[in-house]
ROKOL-130075 format. One line per 10 residues: number of its first residue (from 1); their letters; for each residue x, y, z of N, C-alpha, C, O. Coordinates in nm, 2 decimals. Layout:
ROKOL-130075
NUM = A = X/Y/Z/X/Y/Z/X/Y/Z/X/Y/Z  ...
***
This chain:
ROKOL-130075
1 = MPEDVVLEPR = 7.98/15.12/10.39/8.01/14.98/10.42/8.05/14.97/10.57/8.13/15.05/10.62  8.00/14.87/10.65/8.03/14.86/10.79/8.18/14.83/10.81/8.24/14.76/10.73  8.23/14.89/10.91/8.38/14.87/10.94/8.39/14.75/11.03/8.30/14.71/11.11  8.50/14.68/11.02/8.53/14.56/11.10/8.57/14.60/11.24/8.69/14.62/11.27  8.47/14.62/11.33/8.50/14.67/11.46/8.45/14.56/11.56/8.34/14.51/11.56  8.54/14.53/11.65/8.51/14.43/11.76/8.51/14.51/11.89/8.61/14.57/11.93  8.40/14.52/11.96/8.38/14.60/12.08/8.46/14.52/12.19/8.43/14.41/12.22  8.55/14.60/12.25/8.63/14.54/12.36/8.62/14.64/12.48/8.71/14.72/12.50  8.51/14.63/12.56/8.49/14.72/12.67/8.61/14.73/12.77/8.63/14.83/12.84  8.69/14.62/12.78/8.80/14.62/12.88/8.93/14.66/12.81/9.04/14.65/12.88
11 = RFTAAAKHYL = 8.93/14.71/12.69/9.05/14.74/12.62/9.13/14.85/12.69/9.26/14.84/12.70  9.07/14.94/12.75/9.14/15.05/12.82/9.14/15.04/12.97/9.17/15.14/13.04  9.12/14.92/13.02/9.12/14.90/13.17/9.25/14.94/13.23/9.26/15.01/13.32  9.36/14.89/13.17/9.50/14.92/13.22/9.53/15.07/13.20/9.60/15.13/13.28  9.49/15.12/13.09/9.52/15.26/13.05/9.45/15.37/13.13/9.50/15.48/13.14  9.33/15.33/13.18/9.24/15.44/13.24/9.31/15.52/13.34/9.30/15.65/13.34  9.39/15.46/13.43/9.45/15.54/13.54/9.56/15.63/13.50/9.61/15.72/13.57  9.61/15.61/13.38/9.72/15.69/13.32/9.67/15.80/13.23/9.75/15.88/13.19  9.55/15.80/13.19/9.50/15.88/13.08/9.51/16.03/13.10/9.56/16.10/13.02  9.46/16.07/13.22/9.45/16.22/13.25/9.59/16.27/13.26/9.62/16.38/13.21
21 = AGRPAYAKGL = 9.69/16.20/13.32/9.82/16.25/13.33/9.90/16.24/13.20/9.99/16.32/13.17  9.87/16.13/13.12/9.95/16.10/13.01/9.91/16.18/12.88/10.00/16.22/12.81  9.78/16.19/12.85/9.74/16.25/12.73/9.74/16.40/12.73/9.71/16.46/12.83  9.79/16.47/12.62/9.79/16.61/12.62/9.65/16.67/12.64/9.55/16.62/12.58  9.65/16.78/12.72/9.52/16.84/12.74/9.48/16.92/12.62/9.56/16.97/12.55  9.35/16.93/12.60/9.29/17.01/12.49/9.31/17.16/12.53/9.28/17.19/12.65  9.34/17.24/12.44/9.36/17.39/12.47/9.22/17.44/12.51/9.12/17.42/12.44  9.21/17.52/12.62/9.09/17.57/12.67/9.03/17.67/12.56/8.91/17.68/12.55  9.12/17.74/12.50/9.07/17.83/12.39/9.00/17.76/12.28/8.92/17.82/12.21  9.04/17.63/12.26/8.98/17.55/12.15/8.83/17.53/12.19/8.74/17.53/12.10
31 = ISWVVKELRL = 8.81/17.50/12.31/8.67/17.47/12.36/8.58/17.59/12.34/8.47/17.59/12.29  8.63/17.71/12.38/8.55/17.83/12.37/8.53/17.87/12.23/8.42/17.93/12.19  8.62/17.84/12.14/8.61/17.86/12.00/8.50/17.78/11.94/8.42/17.83/11.86  8.49/17.65/11.98/8.39/17.56/11.93/8.25/17.60/11.98/8.15/17.60/11.91  8.25/17.64/12.11/8.12/17.69/12.16/8.07/17.81/12.09/7.95/17.82/12.06  8.16/17.91/12.06/8.12/18.03/11.98/8.08/17.99/11.84/7.98/18.04/11.79  8.15/17.90/11.77/8.12/17.87/11.64/7.99/17.80/11.62/7.91/17.83/11.53  7.95/17.72/11.72/7.82/17.65/11.71/7.71/17.72/11.79/7.60/17.67/11.79  7.74/17.83/11.85/7.65/17.91/11.93/7.58/17.82/12.03/7.46/17.82/12.05  7.67/17.74/12.10/7.62/17.65/12.21/7.58/17.74/12.33/7.65/17.83/12.37
41 = GANDGVMDLG = 7.46/17.71/12.38/7.41/17.79/12.49/7.35/17.71/12.60/7.35/17.58/12.60  7.30/17.78/12.70/7.26/17.71/12.83/7.13/17.62/12.81/7.10/17.55/12.90  7.07/17.63/12.69/6.95/17.54/12.67/6.99/17.42/12.58/6.90/17.34/12.55  7.12/17.41/12.55/7.16/17.30/12.46/7.21/17.18/12.53/7.28/17.19/12.64  7.19/17.06/12.47/7.25/16.94/12.52/7.37/16.90/12.44/7.38/16.92/12.32  7.46/16.83/12.51/7.59/16.78/12.45/7.60/16.64/12.49/7.57/16.60/12.60  7.65/16.56/12.40/7.68/16.42/12.43/7.83/16.40/12.40/7.88/16.44/12.29  7.90/16.34/12.49/8.04/16.31/12.48/8.05/16.16/12.46/8.04/16.08/12.56  8.07/16.12/12.33/8.06/15.97/12.30/8.20/15.92/12.30/8.30/15.97/12.24  8.22/15.80/12.38/8.35/15.75/12.40/8.43/15.85/12.49/8.54/15.88/12.46
51 = CGPGTLAMLF = 8.36/15.88/12.60/8.41/15.99/12.68/8.54/15.97/12.76/8.61/16.06/12.80  8.58/15.84/12.77/8.71/15.82/12.84/8.70/15.87/12.98/8.60/15.84/13.05  8.80/15.95/13.03/8.80/16.00/13.16/8.71/16.13/13.18/8.72/16.19/13.28  8.63/16.16/13.08/8.54/16.27/13.09/8.59/16.41/13.06/8.54/16.51/13.10  8.71/16.41/13.00/8.78/16.54/12.97/8.69/16.64/12.90/8.66/16.75/12.95  8.64/16.60/12.78/8.55/16.69/12.70/8.42/16.72/12.77/8.37/16.83/12.77  8.36/16.62/12.84/8.24/16.64/12.91/8.25/16.75/13.01/8.16/16.84/13.02  8.36/16.75/13.09/8.38/16.85/13.19/8.41/16.99/13.12/8.37/17.09/13.18  8.48/16.99/13.01/8.51/17.12/12.95/8.39/17.19/12.89/8.38/17.31/12.89  8.30/17.11/12.84/8.18/17.17/12.78/8.06/17.19/12.88/7.97/17.26/12.85
61 = APFARSVLAI = 8.07/17.13/12.99/7.96/17.14/13.09/7.92/17.28/13.13/7.80/17.31/13.14  8.02/17.37/13.14/7.98/17.51/13.18/7.90/17.58/13.07/7.84/17.69/13.10  7.91/17.53/12.95/7.84/17.60/12.84/7.71/17.54/12.80/7.65/17.60/12.71  7.67/17.43/12.86/7.55/17.36/12.81/7.45/17.34/12.92/7.48/17.35/13.04  7.33/17.30/12.88/7.23/17.26/12.98/7.27/17.13/13.05/7.26/17.12/13.17  7.31/17.04/12.97/7.35/16.91/13.03/7.45/16.84/12.93/7.45/16.87/12.81  7.53/16.75/12.99/7.62/16.67/12.91/7.60/16.52/12.94/7.60/16.48/13.06  7.57/16.44/12.84/7.56/16.30/12.86/7.70/16.23/12.81/7.73/16.25/12.70  7.77/16.17/12.91/7.90/16.11/12.88/7.89/15.96/12.87/7.84/15.90/12.97  7.93/15.90/12.76/7.91/15.76/12.74/8.04/15.69/12.71/8.12/15.74/12.63
71 = DPCPDMLEVA = 8.06/15.58/12.77/8.19/15.50/12.75/8.16/15.35/12.78/8.09/15.33/12.88  8.22/15.26/12.70/8.19/15.12/12.74/8.29/15.06/12.84/8.26/14.95/12.89  8.39/15.14/12.88/8.49/15.09/12.97/8.46/15.13/13.12/8.46/15.25/13.15  8.43/15.03/13.20/8.39/15.07/13.34/8.50/15.15/13.41/8.47/15.24/13.49  8.62/15.11/13.39/8.74/15.18/13.46/8.75/15.32/13.41/8.78/15.41/13.49  8.72/15.35/13.28/8.72/15.49/13.24/8.61/15.57/13.30/8.63/15.68/13.34  8.49/15.51/13.31/8.38/15.58/13.37/8.40/15.61/13.52/8.36/15.71/13.57  8.47/15.52/13.58/8.51/15.54/13.72/8.60/15.66/13.74/8.58/15.75/13.82  8.70/15.67/13.65/8.79/15.79/13.65/8.71/15.91/13.62/8.73/16.02/13.68  8.62/15.91/13.52/8.54/16.02/13.48/8.45/16.07/13.59/8.44/16.19/13.61
81 = RHAANGAKNV = 8.38/15.98/13.66/8.29/16.02/13.77/8.37/16.09/13.88/8.32/16.18/13.94  8.49/16.04/13.91/8.57/16.10/14.01/8.62/16.24/13.97/8.61/16.33/14.05  8.65/16.25/13.84/8.70/16.38/13.79/8.58/16.48/13.79/8.61/16.60/13.80  8.46/16.44/13.77/8.35/16.52/13.76/8.31/16.59/13.89/8.25/16.69/13.90  8.35/16.52/14.00/8.34/16.57/14.14/8.20/16.62/14.16/8.18/16.73/14.22  8.10/16.54/14.12/7.96/16.58/14.15/7.90/16.69/14.07/7.80/16.74/14.10  7.96/16.72/13.95/7.90/16.82/13.86/7.76/16.78/13.83/7.73/16.67/13.79  7.66/16.87/13.86/7.52/16.84/13.85/7.47/16.82/13.71/7.37/16.76/13.69  7.53/16.88/13.61/7.48/16.87/13.47/7.55/16.78/13.39/7.53/16.78/13.26  7.64/16.69/13.45/7.71/16.59/13.37/7.66/16.45/13.42/7.66/16.42/13.53
91 = HFKSGSSFDI = 7.61/16.37/13.32/7.55/16.24/13.35/7.63/16.14/13.28/7.66/16.15/13.16  7.66/16.03/13.34/7.74/15.92/13.28/7.66/15.80/13.25/7.57/15.76/13.33  7.69/15.73/13.14/7.62/15.61/13.10/7.72/15.51/13.04/7.80/15.55/12.97  7.70/15.39/13.09/7.78/15.28/13.03/7.72/15.24/12.89/7.61/15.21/12.88  7.81/15.24/12.79/7.76/15.20/12.66/7.86/15.24/12.55/7.96/15.31/12.58  7.83/15.20/12.43/7.92/15.22/12.32/7.84/15.29/12.21/7.73/15.32/12.22  7.91/15.32/12.10/7.84/15.37/11.98/7.73/15.28/11.93/7.64/15.33/11.86  7.74/15.15/11.96/7.64/15.06/11.92/7.51/15.07/12.00/7.41/15.01/11.97  7.52/15.14/12.11/7.41/15.15/12.20/7.33/15.29/12.19/7.23/15.31/12.27  7.37/15.38/12.11/7.31/15.51/12.10/7.19/15.51/12.00/7.19/15.43/11.90
101 = GSELGTFKLV = 7.09/15.59/12.03/6.98/15.60/11.95/6.89/15.72/11.99/6.92/15.78/12.09  6.79/15.75/11.92/6.71/15.87/11.95/6.64/15.86/12.09/6.60/15.96/12.14  6.63/15.74/12.14/6.57/15.73/12.28/6.66/15.81/12.38/6.61/15.83/12.49  6.78/15.84/12.35/6.87/15.91/12.44/6.84/16.06/12.44/6.89/16.14/12.52  6.76/16.11/12.34/6.73/16.25/12.32/6.80/16.31/12.20/6.86/16.24/12.12  6.79/16.44/12.19/6.86/16.51/12.08/6.96/16.60/12.14/6.95/16.65/12.25  7.06/16.64/12.06/7.18/16.71/12.11/7.22/16.82/12.00/7.21/16.80/11.88  7.27/16.93/12.05/7.32/17.03/11.97/7.46/16.99/11.92/7.51/17.03/11.81  7.53/16.93/12.01/7.67/16.89/11.98/7.70/16.75/12.03/7.66/16.72/12.15  7.77/16.67/11.95/7.83/16.54/12.00/7.98/16.55/11.98/8.03/16.57/11.87
111 = TIGRAFHWMD = 8.05/16.54/12.09/8.19/16.54/12.09/8.25/16.40/12.09/8.19/16.31/12.16  8.36/16.38/12.02/8.43/16.25/12.02/8.58/16.28/12.03/8.63/16.34/11.94  8.64/16.24/12.14/8.78/16.27/12.16/8.87/16.15/12.15/8.86/16.07/12.24  8.96/16.14/12.05/9.05/16.03/12.04/8.98/15.89/12.05/9.05/15.80/12.09  8.86/15.88/12.00/8.79/15.76/12.01/8.72/15.71/11.89/8.67/15.60/11.88  8.71/15.80/11.79/8.63/15.77/11.67/8.68/15.64/11.60/8.60/15.57/11.54  8.81/15.62/11.60/8.87/15.51/11.53/8.84/15.38/11.59/8.86/15.27/11.53  8.79/15.38/11.71/8.75/15.25/11.78/8.60/15.22/11.75/8.55/15.11/11.79  8.53/15.30/11.68/8.39/15.28/11.65/8.37/15.24/11.50/8.46/15.25/11.42  8.26/15.18/11.47/8.21/15.16/11.33/8.17/15.30/11.29/8.06/15.34/11.32
121 = RPDTLRRLDA = 8.26/15.37/11.22/8.23/15.52/11.20/8.11/15.54/11.11/8.03/15.63/11.15  8.09/15.47/11.00/7.97/15.50/10.92/7.84/15.47/11.00/7.75/15.55/10.99  7.84/15.36/11.07/7.72/15.33/11.15/7.70/15.43/11.26/7.58/15.47/11.29  7.80/15.48/11.33/7.79/15.58/11.43/7.73/15.71/11.37/7.64/15.77/11.44  7.78/15.75/11.26/7.73/15.88/11.20/7.58/15.86/11.15/7.51/15.96/11.16  7.54/15.74/11.11/7.40/15.72/11.07/7.32/15.73/11.20/7.21/15.79/11.19  7.36/15.68/11.31/7.29/15.69/11.43/7.28/15.83/11.48/7.17/15.88/11.53  7.39/15.90/11.47/7.39/16.04/11.52/7.31/16.13/11.43/7.26/16.24/11.48  7.28/16.10/11.31/7.20/16.18/11.22/7.06/16.19/11.28/6.99/16.29/11.25  7.01/16.09/11.35/6.88/16.09/11.41/6.88/16.16/11.55/6.77/16.17/11.61
131 = MIEKEGAVAL = 7.00/16.20/11.59/7.01/16.25/11.73/7.06/16.39/11.74/7.04/16.46/11.84  7.12/16.44/11.63/7.17/16.57/11.63/7.08/16.67/11.57/7.02/16.65/11.46  7.05/16.78/11.64/6.96/16.88/11.59/7.00/16.94/11.45/7.11/16.92/11.41  6.91/17.00/11.39/6.93/17.05/11.25/7.05/17.13/11.23/7.13/17.11/11.14  7.07/17.22/11.33/7.19/17.31/11.32/7.31/17.26/11.40/7.40/17.34/11.43  7.30/17.14/11.45/7.40/17.08/11.54/7.52/17.02/11.46/7.52/17.03/11.34  7.61/16.96/11.54/7.73/16.91/11.47/7.79/16.80/11.55/7.76/16.78/11.67  7.88/16.73/11.48/7.97/16.63/11.54/8.11/16.70/11.55/8.15/16.77/11.45  8.18/16.69/11.66/8.32/16.75/11.67/8.41/16.64/11.71/8.40/16.59/11.82  8.51/16.61/11.62/8.62/16.51/11.66/8.74/16.59/11.71/8.79/16.67/11.64
141 = FSDSHPKHRD = 8.78/16.55/11.83/8.90/16.62/11.89/9.02/16.53/11.88/9.01/16.41/11.90  9.13/16.60/11.85/9.26/16.52/11.84/9.38/16.61/11.88/9.36/16.73/11.90  9.50/16.55/11.88/9.62/16.63/11.90/9.73/16.58/11.81/9.73/16.46/11.77  9.82/16.67/11.78/9.94/16.63/11.69/10.05/16.72/11.72/10.04/16.82/11.80  10.17/16.68/11.67/10.29/16.76/11.69/10.34/16.82/11.56/10.39/16.74/11.48  10.33/16.95/11.54/10.38/17.01/11.42/10.53/17.00/11.42/10.60/16.98/11.52  10.59/17.02/11.30/10.73/17.02/11.28/10.79/17.14/11.36/10.76/17.25/11.33  10.88/17.11/11.46/10.94/17.21/11.54/11.06/17.15/11.61/11.05/17.03/11.65  11.16/17.22/11.63/11.28/17.16/11.69/11.25/17.11/11.83/11.32/17.02/11.88  11.15/17.17/11.90/11.12/17.12/12.04/11.05/16.98/12.03/11.04/16.91/12.13
151 = NAWVEPYQRI = 11.01/16.94/11.91/10.94/16.81/11.90/11.04/16.71/11.84/10.99/16.60/11.79  11.17/16.73/11.84/11.26/16.63/11.79/11.26/16.50/11.86/11.29/16.40/11.80  11.21/16.50/11.98/11.20/16.37/12.06/11.08/16.29/12.02/11.08/16.17/12.05  10.98/16.35/11.95/10.86/16.28/11.92/10.88/16.16/11.83/10.82/16.05/11.86  10.96/16.17/11.73/10.98/16.06/11.64/11.04/15.94/11.70/10.99/15.83/11.69  11.15/15.96/11.78/11.21/15.84/11.85/11.12/15.78/11.96/11.11/15.66/11.98  11.04/15.87/12.02/10.94/15.83/12.12/10.84/15.74/12.05/10.80/15.63/12.10  10.78/15.79/11.94/10.68/15.71/11.87/10.74/15.58/11.82/10.66/15.48/11.81  10.86/15.58/11.78/10.92/15.45/11.74/10.93/15.35/11.85/10.91/15.23/11.83  10.96/15.40/11.97/10.96/15.30/12.09/10.82/15.25/12.11/10.80/15.13/12.13
161 = INDHGSGDLI = 10.72/15.33/12.10/10.58/15.29/12.12/10.54/15.19/12.01/10.48/15.08/12.04  10.57/15.22/11.89/10.54/15.13/11.77/10.61/15.00/11.78/10.55/14.89/11.76  10.73/15.00/11.82/10.81/14.87/11.84/10.75/14.78/11.94/10.73/14.66/11.92  10.72/14.84/12.06/10.66/14.76/12.17/10.52/14.73/12.15/10.47/14.62/12.20  10.44/14.81/12.07/10.30/14.78/12.05/10.27/14.71/11.92/10.15/14.70/11.88  10.37/14.66/11.85/10.36/14.60/11.72/10.27/14.47/11.72/10.22/14.43/11.62  10.26/14.41/11.84/10.18/14.29/11.85/10.03/14.31/11.85/9.96/14.21/11.84  9.99/14.43/11.87/9.85/14.46/11.87/9.80/14.48/11.73/9.82/14.59/11.67  9.73/14.38/11.68/9.68/14.39/11.54/9.58/14.49/11.51/9.57/14.55/11.40  9.49/14.51/11.61/9.38/14.61/11.59/9.44/14.75/11.58/9.40/14.83/11.49
171 = RGSRLSADWP = 9.54/14.78/11.66/9.60/14.91/11.65/9.68/14.93/11.52/9.67/15.03/11.46  9.74/14.82/11.48/9.81/14.82/11.36/9.72/14.85/11.24/9.76/14.92/11.14  9.60/14.79/11.24/9.51/14.82/11.12/9.47/14.96/11.11/9.45/15.01/11.00  9.46/15.03/11.23/9.42/15.17/11.23/9.53/15.26/11.19/9.51/15.38/11.15  9.65/15.21/11.20/9.77/15.29/11.16/9.81/15.27/11.02/9.90/15.33/10.96  9.75/15.17/10.95/9.79/15.13/10.82/9.74/15.24/10.71/9.65/15.31/10.74  9.81/15.24/10.60/9.78/15.33/10.49/9.64/15.30/10.43/9.58/15.39/10.37  9.59/15.18/10.45/9.46/15.14/10.40/9.34/15.19/10.48/9.23/15.18/10.44  9.37/15.23/10.60/9.26/15.28/10.69/9.21/15.41/10.65/9.28/15.51/10.64  9.08/15.42/10.61/9.02/15.55/10.56/9.03/15.65/10.67/9.01/15.63/10.78
181 = SDEEILLASP = 9.06/15.77/10.62/9.06/15.89/10.71/8.93/15.92/10.76/8.83/15.89/10.70  8.92/16.00/10.88/8.80/16.05/10.93/8.73/16.14/10.83/8.61/16.14/10.81  8.81/16.22/10.76/8.75/16.31/10.66/8.68/16.23/10.55/8.57/16.27/10.50  8.74/16.12/10.50/8.68/16.04/10.40/8.54/15.98/10.45/8.44/15.98/10.38  8.54/15.93/10.57/8.42/15.88/10.63/8.31/15.99/10.64/8.20/15.96/10.61  8.35/16.10/10.69/8.26/16.21/10.71/8.20/16.26/10.58/8.08/16.28/10.57  8.28/16.27/10.48/8.23/16.32/10.35/8.14/16.22/10.28/8.07/16.25/10.18  8.13/16.10/10.33/8.03/16.00/10.28/7.91/15.98/10.38/7.83/15.89/10.36  7.90/16.07/10.47/7.80/16.07/10.57/7.70/16.18/10.56/7.72/16.26/10.46  7.60/16.19/10.64/7.51/16.31/10.64/7.59/16.44/10.68/7.53/16.55/10.65
191 = FTRLERISII = 7.70/16.43/10.74/7.77/16.55/10.79/7.89/16.58/10.70/8.00/16.55/10.73  7.86/16.65/10.59/7.96/16.67/10.49/8.02/16.81/10.49/8.11/16.84/10.41  7.98/16.90/10.58/8.03/17.04/10.58/8.14/17.04/10.69/8.11/17.04/10.81  8.26/17.03/10.65/8.37/17.01/10.74/8.45/17.14/10.76/8.47/17.22/10.67  8.49/17.16/10.89/8.58/17.28/10.93/8.67/17.23/11.04/8.62/17.17/11.14  8.79/17.27/11.03/8.89/17.23/11.14/8.93/17.36/11.21/8.97/17.46/11.15  8.93/17.35/11.34/8.98/17.46/11.43/9.09/17.40/11.51/9.08/17.29/11.56  9.20/17.47/11.52/9.31/17.42/11.60/9.39/17.53/11.67/9.39/17.65/11.62  9.45/17.50/11.77/9.54/17.59/11.85/9.67/17.52/11.87/9.68/17.41/11.91  9.78/17.60/11.85/9.91/17.55/11.86/9.98/17.62/11.98/9.98/17.74/11.99
201 = EKRSLPAEHL = 10.03/17.53/12.07/10.09/17.59/12.20/10.22/17.52/12.23/10.24/17.41/12.19  10.31/17.60/12.29/10.43/17.54/12.34/10.41/17.51/12.49/10.37/17.59/12.57  10.44/17.38/12.53/10.42/17.34/12.66/10.54/17.27/12.72/10.64/17.24/12.65  10.54/17.25/12.85/10.65/17.18/12.92/10.58/17.07/13.00/10.47/17.09/13.05  10.65/16.95/13.01/10.59/16.85/13.09/10.71/16.77/13.16/10.82/16.76/13.10  10.69/16.72/13.28/10.79/16.64/13.34/10.83/16.52/13.25/10.74/16.45/13.19  10.95/16.49/13.24/11.00/16.37/13.16/10.93/16.24/13.20/10.90/16.16/13.11  10.90/16.23/13.33/10.83/16.11/13.37/10.69/16.09/13.31/10.64/15.98/13.30  10.63/16.20/13.27/10.50/16.19/13.21/10.50/16.13/13.08/10.40/16.09/13.03  10.62/16.11/13.02/10.63/16.04/12.89/10.60/15.89/12.91/10.54/15.82/12.83
211 = VERALSISAI = 10.63/15.84/13.03/10.59/15.70/13.07/10.44/15.70/13.08/10.37/15.60/13.03  10.38/15.79/13.15/10.23/15.80/13.17/10.16/15.80/13.03/10.06/15.74/13.01  10.22/15.88/12.94/10.16/15.89/12.80/10.16/15.75/12.74/10.06/15.71/12.67  10.27/15.68/12.75/10.28/15.55/12.69/10.18/15.45/12.75/10.11/15.38/12.68  10.17/15.46/12.88/10.08/15.36/12.95/9.93/15.40/12.93/9.85/15.32/12.96  9.90/15.52/12.87/9.77/15.55/12.84/9.72/15.49/12.71/9.60/15.51/12.67  9.81/15.43/12.64/9.78/15.37/12.51/9.73/15.23/12.53/9.80/15.15/12.60  9.62/15.19/12.47/9.56/15.06/12.51/9.64/14.94/12.47/9.63/14.84/12.53  9.73/14.96/12.37/9.81/14.84/12.32/9.92/14.82/12.42/9.98/14.71/12.42  9.96/14.91/12.50/10.07/14.90/12.60/10.01/14.85/12.73/9.98/14.93/12.82
221 = NEANLGGKMQ = 10.00/14.72/12.75/9.95/14.66/12.87/10.02/14.53/12.90/10.09/14.48/12.81  10.00/14.48/13.02/10.07/14.35/13.06/10.03/14.24/12.97/10.11/14.15/12.94  9.90/14.24/12.92/9.85/14.13/12.84/9.93/14.12/12.71/9.95/14.01/12.66  9.96/14.23/12.65/10.03/14.24/12.53/10.18/14.23/12.54/10.25/14.16/12.46  10.23/14.29/12.65/10.38/14.30/12.66/10.44/14.20/12.76/10.55/14.16/12.75  10.36/14.16/12.86/10.41/14.06/12.96/10.53/14.12/13.03/10.53/14.23/13.08  10.64/14.04/13.03/10.76/14.08/13.10/10.84/14.19/13.03/10.94/14.24/13.08  10.80/14.22/12.91/10.87/14.33/12.83/10.82/14.47/12.87/10.88/14.57/12.82  10.72/14.48/12.96/10.67/14.61/13.00/10.78/14.70/13.06/10.79/14.81/13.03  10.86/14.64/13.15/10.97/14.71/13.21/11.07/14.76/13.11/11.13/14.87/13.13
231 = HLIEDIRELG = 11.09/14.68/13.00/11.19/14.73/12.90/11.13/14.85/12.83/11.21/14.94/12.80  11.00/14.86/12.81/10.94/14.98/12.75/10.96/15.10/12.83/11.01/15.20/12.79  10.94/15.08/12.96/10.95/15.19/13.06/11.09/15.24/13.06/11.12/15.36/13.06  11.19/15.15/13.06/11.33/15.18/13.07/11.37/15.26/12.94/11.45/15.35/12.95  11.32/15.21/12.82/11.35/15.28/12.70/11.30/15.42/12.70/11.37/15.51/12.65  11.18/15.44/12.75/11.12/15.58/12.75/11.20/15.67/12.85/11.23/15.78/12.82  11.23/15.61/12.96/11.31/15.69/13.06/11.44/15.73/13.01/11.49/15.84/13.04  11.51/15.64/12.94/11.64/15.67/12.88/11.62/15.78/12.78/11.71/15.87/12.78  11.52/15.78/12.69/11.50/15.89/12.60/11.47/16.02/12.67/11.52/16.12/12.64  11.38/16.01/12.77/11.35/16.13/12.85/11.47/16.19/12.91/11.48/16.32/12.92
241 = ARVSLRGVVS = 11.56/16.11/12.96/11.69/16.17/13.02/11.77/16.24/12.92/11.84/16.34/12.95  11.77/16.19/12.79/11.85/16.25/12.69/11.79/16.39/12.64/11.86/16.48/12.61  11.66/16.39/12.63/11.59/16.51/12.57/11.54/16.61/12.67/11.50/16.72/12.63  11.55/16.59/12.80/11.49/16.68/12.90/11.60/16.77/12.95/11.72/16.74/12.94  11.56/16.88/13.00/11.64/16.98/13.07/11.60/16.99/13.21/11.49/17.04/13.24  11.68/16.94/13.30/11.65/16.93/13.45/11.51/16.86/13.47/11.43/16.90/13.55  11.49/16.75/13.39/11.38/16.67/13.41/11.25/16.72/13.34/11.14/16.66/13.37  11.26/16.82/13.26/11.14/16.88/13.19/11.16/16.87/13.04/11.27/16.90/12.99  11.06/16.83/12.97/11.06/16.81/12.83/10.97/16.92/12.77/10.86/16.95/12.82  11.02/16.99/12.66/10.94/17.08/12.59/10.87/17.02/12.47/10.93/16.93/12.41
251 = EVIETSALIA = 10.75/17.06/12.44/10.68/17.01/12.32/10.59/17.12/12.26/10.54/17.21/12.34  10.57/17.12/12.13/10.48/17.21/12.07/10.36/17.12/12.02/10.38/17.03/11.94  10.25/17.15/12.07/10.13/17.06/12.05/10.02/17.13/11.98/9.99/17.25/12.02  9.96/17.07/11.89/9.84/17.13/11.82/9.72/17.04/11.86/9.71/16.92/11.83  9.62/17.10/11.93/9.50/17.04/11.96/9.39/17.09/11.86/9.38/17.21/11.84  9.31/17.00/11.81/9.22/17.03/11.70/9.08/16.98/11.72/9.06/16.88/11.79  8.99/17.05/11.66/8.85/17.00/11.65/8.80/17.00/11.51/8.80/17.11/11.44  8.77/16.89/11.46/8.71/16.87/11.32/8.56/16.88/11.34/8.50/16.78/11.38  8.50/16.99/11.30/8.36/17.01/11.31/8.29/16.96/11.19/8.32/17.01/11.08  8.19/16.88/11.20/8.12/16.83/11.09/7.97/16.86/11.10/7.90/16.82/11.20
261 = RRA = 7.92/16.93/11.00/7.77/16.97/11.01/7.71/16.92/10.88/7.78/16.89/10.78  7.58/16.92/10.87/7.51/16.89/10.75/7.52/17.01/10.65/7.53/17.12/10.69  7.53/16.97/10.53/7.54/17.08/10.42/7.42/17.16/10.41/7.41/17.25/10.33
***
């Protein structure tokens, strides 16, 4: 069944400049693990769909023949092109999951990082079935915070985000209990052989980066918050001051790849 998805190419316009500093980095060991698991080599093509600032595209570029990075947001693509710094085997294209098809070629791997929930997921997987090689895969990348005392700040932080972002109905629908999980969608697709790989790391970050993380969320922007934006920033800085040690916050982060292949 098609999902109720409205394409908003400018949704991440305000968030784009905060994304690289705000979002947790994927563990480098995670990338090499996925490369090894899929036997990705120098003759293989990769597509990074919903590439955002090009993080996954750049991480997989050294292991592939070429990477096609696609995103509908012009501001994200601008950040991605700058981050690529002229990398010769990474190519950028403006477009969304509704614009992909076999005319773009075939790929050993299609990566999607923190973007699958913005797509019509069943439609996207049907399209990818015609584009991914027989032994290829889709890999959904994400991050989470396991239960750990260093993550005690995460719940109050998320509460601040949810309180200030509550007016965004689209975000709210994706956080609801009725929203089907990615696993449910995948198991109803051609890609039913699922495997999750994850790496758990203890990290430190400047407390001020908690503000960057909030501003990298598409629901947190002037259009939604207006004059309340400064209140959000003040709330986060107050929390950061309470939970940091000399301006540094500790966190335990799990970055994961959900690999989906044909049975």
